[in-house]
C-alpha positions, 0 to 999 in steps of 0.5 A: 448164698452170698456173703454181705460185704463187711465194714472193717475197722482198724485198731485205734492202737494202729501206728502210722507204719501200719504194723502189728494191727488187727481189723475187726468187722462186727455183725449181729452174731459174730466179730470177724478179725483179720491181720491188717497187713494180710487182708487177703488171708481169710479172717476168723470169726468169734461169737460176740460173747467170746469177743467181749470176754477176750477184750475184757481180759486184754483190758486188764493186761493193758 
């Protein structure tokens, strides 16, 4: 079974130096997350509901 290529998006909080950034790729059922400085490392994936909960939690802390 082949895995489709993912479209990665970098955080809007990314600095020009590229430090401390994550990238996400959104599919129908999951959100894939990776470190933009180490794209060779395998990303992790969470369900869309879990991602929405995390973003809501992080937004309150911003």
